[in-house]
C-alpha positions in Angstrom: -15.7 17.8 20.8 -17.6 20.8 19.4 -20.1 20.4 16.5 -19.2 21.9 13.0 -22.3 23.5 11.6 -21.4 26.8 9.9 -18.5 27.9 7.6 -17.5 30.5 10.0 -16.9 27.9 12.7 -14.1 26.3 10.6 -10.6 26.8 11.8 -9.5 27.8 8.4 -11.5 31.0 9.0 -9.9 31.8 12.3 -11.7 29.7 14.9 -10.0 27.0 17.0 -9.9 23.6 15.4 -12.8 21.4 16.1 -10.7 18.4 17.1 -8.3 18.7 20.0 -6.5 15.7 18.9 -5.4 14.6 15.3 -7.3 12.0 13.4 -4.6 10.2 11.5 -4.8 8.3 8.1 -3.4 4.9 8.8 -3.2 5.2 12.6 -1.9 1.8 13.7 -4.1 -1.1 14.2 -2.8 -3.0 17.2 -4.0 -6.4 18.6 -3.9 -7.8 22.1 -1.4 -6.2 24.3 -1.5 -9.4 26.7 -0.9 -11.7 23.8 2.0 -9.6 22.5 3.7 -9.5 25.8 3.2 -13.4 26.1 5.2 -13.7 22.9 7.9 -11.3 24.2 8.1 -13.5 27.3 8.7 -16.5 25.0 11.5 -14.6 23.2 13.1 -13.8 26.4 12.9 -17.4 27.5 14.3 -18.8 24.2 16.9 -15.9 23.8 16.3 -16.3 20.0 16.2 -12.6 18.8 16.8 -12.9 15.0 18.1 -15.3 12.3 15.0 -17.3 11.3 13.6 -17.9 14.8 10.4 -19.7 15.7 8.2 -16.6 15.7 9.4 -15.7 12.2 8.9 -19.3 10.9 5.3 -19.4 12.3 4.4 -16.1 10.9 5.7 -17.0 7.4 3.8 -20.2 7.5 0.6 -18.6 8.5 0.9 -15.7 5.9 1.6 -18.3 3.2 -1.4 -20.3 4.1 -3.6 -17.2 4.2 -2.6 -16.2 0.7 -2.5 -19.8 -0.7 1.2 -19.8 -1.7 4.0 -22.2 -1.1 6.4 -19.5 0.2 6.4 -16.4 2.4 9.8 -14.8 2.8 9.4 -12.3 5.6 11.9 -9.3 5.7 12.7 -6.2 7.6 10.5 -3.9 5.5 8.6 -3.9 2.2 11.3 -1.8 0.4 13.9 -4.3 1.1 11.6 -7.0 0.0 11.0 -5.2 -3.3 14.8 -4.8 -3.8 15.5 -8.4 -3.1 12.6 -9.7 -5.3 13.9 -7.4 -8.2 17.4 -8.7 -7.8 16.3 -12.3 -7.4 14.4 -12.0 -10.8 17.5 -10.7 -12.3 15.7 -7.6 -13.7 17.9 -5.0 -15.5 17.7 -2.3 -18.2 14.1 -0.9 -18.0 11.2 -2.1 -16.0 7.7 -0.6 -16.4 5.8 0.7 -13.3 3.0 3.1 -12.6 4.0 6.5 -11.5 0.8 6.6 -9.3 2.3 4.5 -6.5 4.4 5.0 -3.4 7.9 6.2 -4.3 9.6 3.0 -3.0 8.2 1.1 -6.0 10.3 3.2 -8.4 13.3 3.7 -5.9 13.7 0.0 -5.5 14.6 -0.1 -9.2 16.6 3.0 -9.4 18.6 2.0 -6.3 19.9 -1.0 -8.4 20.7 1.0 -11.6 17.4 -0.1 -13.3 15.5 2.6 -15.1 11.7 2.7 -14.0 9.6 3.5 -17.0 6.3 5.1 -16.0 3.1 3.9 -17.6 -0.2 5.5 -17.2 -3.1 4.2 -15.2 -6.8 3.6 -15.7 -8.6 6.6 -14.4 -11.5 4.5 -13.0 -9.5 1.8 -11.2 -6.2 3.7 -10.6 -4.3 0.6 -11.6 -2.0 0.1 -14.5 -3.6 0.4 -17.9 -2.4 -2.6 -20.0 -2.4 -0.6 -23.2 -0.3 2.0 -21.7 2.2 -0.7 -20.6 2.4 -2.2 -24.0 3.1 1.3 -25.5 6.1 1.8 -23.2 8.0 -1.5 -24.1 11.3 -1.0 -25.7 14.2 -3.4 -26.5 15.7 -2.6 -23.1 12.6 -3.7 -21.2 13.0 -6.7 -19.0 10.0 -6.6 -16.6 6.8 -5.1 -15.3 5.8 -4.3 -11.8 2.0 -4.1 -11.3 0.7 -2.5 -8.2 -2.6 -3.7 -6.5 -3.7 -0.1 -5.6 -6.0 0.5 -2.6 -6.1 -3.4 -2.4 -8.1 -3.7 -5.7 -6.5 -6.1 -8.0 -4.4 -4.8 -10.9 -5.3 -6.4 -14.4 -3.1 -9.4 -13.6 -4.2 -11.6 -16.5 -3.6 -8.9 -19.1 -0.3 -7.9 -17.8 0.8 -11.6 -17.7 -0.3 -11.9 -21.3 1.8 -8.9 -22.3 4.8 -10.2 -20.3 4.5 -13.7 -22.1 4.2 -12.2 -25.4 7.4 -10.0 -25.0 9.4 -12.4 -22.8 9.2 -10.1 -19.7 9.2 -10.9 -16.1 6.1 -9.8 -14.1 5.9 -9.1 -10.4 3.5 -7.3 -8.2 3.8 -4.6 -5.5 0.9 -5.9 -3.2 1.6 -3.6 -0.3 -2.0 -2.6 -0.2 -3.5 -6.0 -0.9 -3.0 -8.1 2.1 -5.8 -10.7 2.2 -7.6 -9.4 -0.9 -8.5 -11.3 -4.1 -8.7 -10.7 -7.7 -11.2 -12.7 -9.9 -11.9 -14.9 -6.8 -8.1 -15.7 -6.5 -6.2 -14.5 -3.3 -3.6 -12.0 -4.3 -0.1 -13.4 -3.7 0.3 -15.9 -6.4 0.1 -13.7 -9.5 3.3 -13.0 -11.5 6.6 -14.5 -10.5 6.2 -13.1 -7.0 4.3 -10.5 -5.1 5.5 -8.1 -2.3 3.8 -7.2 0.8 4.3 -4.2 3.3 3.7 -4.6 7.1 4.5 -0.9 7.7 2.7 0.6 10.8 0.4 2.4 8.5 -0.9 -0.7 6.9 -4.1 -2.3 8.2 -1.9 -5.5 9.1 1.4 -4.4 10.5 4.4 -5.9 12.2 5.6 -2.5 13.6 7.7 -2.5 10.4 8.2 -5.2 8.0 7.4 -6.9 4.6 7.4 -10.1 2.8 7.7 -11.7 -0.7 5.1 -14.3 -1.7 5.9 -16.8 -4.4 5.1 -20.4 -5.6 8.6 -20.6 -7.4 10.7 -22.8 -5.3 14.1 -21.7 -6.7 13.0 -18.0 -6.6 12.1 -18.5 -2.9 15.5 -20.0 -2.1 17.3 -17.2 -3.7 15.4 -14.7 -1.8 15.9 -16.5 1.5 19.7 -16.5 0.8 19.7 -12.8 -0.2 18.0 -11.6 2.9 20.8 -13.1 5.0 24.0 -12.2 3.2 23.8 -15.5 1.1 24.6 -17.7 4.0 23.5 -21.4 3.4 25.1 -22.5 6.7 26.9 -21.0 9.6 30.2 -20.3 7.7 29.4 -20.8 4.0 28.2 -18.1 1.7 26.9 -19.2 -1.8 25.1 -16.0 -3.0 25.4 -12.3 -2.9 23.1 -10.8 -0.3 22.2 -8.2 2.3 20.7 -8.0 5.7 16.9 -8.1 5.1 16.0 -10.3 8.0 12.8 -9.7 10.2 13.6 -10.0 14.0 11.6 -12.1 16.4 9.8 -9.3 18.3 8.6 -7.9 15.0 7.3 -11.3 14.0 5.6 -11.6 17.3 3.7 -8.3 16.6 2.6 -9.9 13.4 1.2 -13.0 15.0 -0.7 -11.0 17.4 -2.2 -8.7 14.6 -3.1 -11.8 12.5 -5.4 -12.9 15.4 -7.2 -9.5 15.2 -7.3 -9.3 11.3 -11.0 -10.1 10.8 -12.0 -7.5 13.5 -9.9 -4.9 11.7 -11.4 -5.7 8.2 -14.8 -5.5 9.7 -14.0 -2.0 11.3 -12.6 -0.8 8.1 -15.7 -1.9 6.2 -18.0 -0.3 8.6 -16.0 2.9 8.3 -16.1 2.8 4.5 -19.9 2.4 4.5 -20.3 5.1 7.0 -18.3 7.5 5.0 -20.2 6.6 1.9 -23.5 7.3 3.6 -22.3 10.5 5.2 -20.9 12.0 2.1 -23.6 11.0 -0.4 -25.1 13.6 -2.6 -22.3 16.1 -2.3 -21.5 17.7 -5.7 -18.3 16.5 -7.2 -17.6 14.2 -4.2 -17.2 10.4 -4.7 -15.8 7.5 -2.9 -13.9 4.7 -4.7 -15.9 1.6 -4.3 -14.9 -1.9 -3.5 -16.1 -5.0 -5.4 -18.1 -6.9 -2.8 -17.7 -10.1 -4.8 -14.0 -10.0 -4.0 -12.3 -10.2 -0.6 -11.3 -6.7 0.4 -9.3 -5.3 3.4 -11.0 -1.9 3.0 -7.8 -0.3 4.0 -8.3 3.0 2.4 -11.1 5.3 2.2 -10.4 7.1 -1.2 -12.4 10.3 -1.9 -12.2 11.9 -5.3 -12.9 15.5 -5.8 -14.3 16.1 -9.3 -14.2 19.2 -11.6 -17.9 20.0 -10.6 -17.0 20.4 -6.9 -17.5 23.9 -5.8 -14.2 23.8 -3.9 -10.7 22.4 -4.9 -9.1 19.2 -3.5 -6.3 21.2 -2.0 -8.7 23.5 -0.3 -10.5 20.5 1.4 -7.1 19.3 2.5 -6.2 22.6 3.9 -9.5 22.8 5.8 -9.3 19.2 7.1 -5.8 19.8 8.4 -6.9 23.1 10.0 -9.4 21.0 11.9 -6.7 18.5 13.0 -8.0 15.8 10.6 -5.0 14.3 9.0 -6.3 13.5 5.5 -3.7 12.9 2.8 -3.1 13.5 -0.8 -2.2 10.1 -2.4 0.1 9.6 -4.4 0.6 13.2 -5.2 2.3 14.5 -7.4 3.2 11.1 -8.9 6.7 9.5 -8.9 7.6 11.1 -12.3 7.3 14.5 -10.5 9.7 13.5 -7.6 13.5 13.4 -7.6 15.3 12.1 -9.4 12.7 11.3 -11.9 11.6 14.9 -12.4 15.0 15.9 -13.8 15.7 12.5 -15.5 12.4 12.5 -17.4 11.1 16.1 -17.5 8.5 15.3 -20.1 7.1 12.1 -18.7 3.9 13.8 -17.8 3.0 14.0 -21.5 2.5 10.2 -21.4 0.7 10.2 -18.1 -2.5 12.3 -18.3 -4.6 10.0 -16.3 -2.1 9.8 -13.5 -1.9 13.6 -13.3 -5.6 13.9 -13.1 -6.1 11.2 -10.5 -3.1 12.5 -8.4 -4.9 16.0 -8.4 -8.2 14.9 -7.2 -7.7 12.1 -4.5 -8.0 12.5 -0.8 -7.5 9.6 1.7 -9.6 9.9 4.8 -8.9 8.6 8.2 -10.0 5.0 9.1 -8.9 2.0 11.1 -10.0 0.6 14.4 -9.4 4.0 16.2 -12.2 5.6 14.3 -15.9 5.3 15.2 -19.2 6.4 13.7 -19.2 9.8 15.6 -15.7 10.6 14.3 -16.6 9.7 10.8 -19.7 11.9 11.0 -17.6 14.9 12.2 -15.0 14.4 9.4 -17.9 14.3 6.9 -19.5 17.4 8.5 -16.4 19.4 7.8 -16.4 18.3 4.2 -20.2 18.8 3.8 -20.0 22.3 5.3 -17.1 23.2 3.0 -18.6 21.9 -0.1 -22.1 23.2 0.4 -21.5 26.5 2.1 -17.8 27.3 2.3 -16.9 28.0 -1.4 
């Protein structure tokens, strides 16, 4: 791998890319192959492939224990988990959400004829601003969906107070927050329920999957019924439902990756600290910090490009991509600028100044167990050369 020392060496200026292979954001973290194949052997022996098998039950129990909740309802993916949780809570009319989130948060509402109302974020934390939430409440509002962005807890206490004051239901999209804490309390038990994602890009994955966490027994039962067409027994349906089940081989991947989770978190933390050291002192470049008094999974390395940076965020992204470094804009350009919301609410941006500013300055850098100190130094070298000499 050739060193990157001068601006003229960068691929953006016509030279070959420095990296012969791509360095991906969210490249999958995978546990023991041997342990996974052992579980696969058990699945073959049992011939139990789906429908609440032993692998699924064990995974749900372990995830519930890890997050300190009574119920984990595992599902085929995080989006279905969001949709089922929304329906189980009987949300309707309007529900307040951030625009600065993955599009699934808004789509899970729109898909069920519920209007997502976009509230602005705190420009420092990137999480929902309670004051902005309060300003968006109307007589049609029935709920709030907070998002624990980057694994850093949303202001759950303040959002709960607003929900209680106005008779609203509160739930959380915790796709980034597996194993994290907020004010010393493990995320998973805030609001009526919280939804996790186990997509391959998440630091803990099950190939593809998701789950809803709750301490509400009735809500948990409703979600279990809904993920399996409403069947309460082999030939008795008592509730509307769909097919949201997680299959056994997927649950097996989750069990294997749970065993490796401490190692993955340790690698993510090392990577985050290495990036922080390698990028320190660059004008206009900063990394979003994690509160070391909380439990963090360090899943994302979030770089912000400020107004005083000599080069633009998009120029940095373009250069990194030319070097085969798959950094990403997150969550650009914001849900309100995507379809169908861009046409439905053409002036939403007037109420979302912080969302637009943050979306225009964030870069998420590669991390995970496939990254090492040398790779991080190389990624940082590209950014350093560009910022200091490449403008």
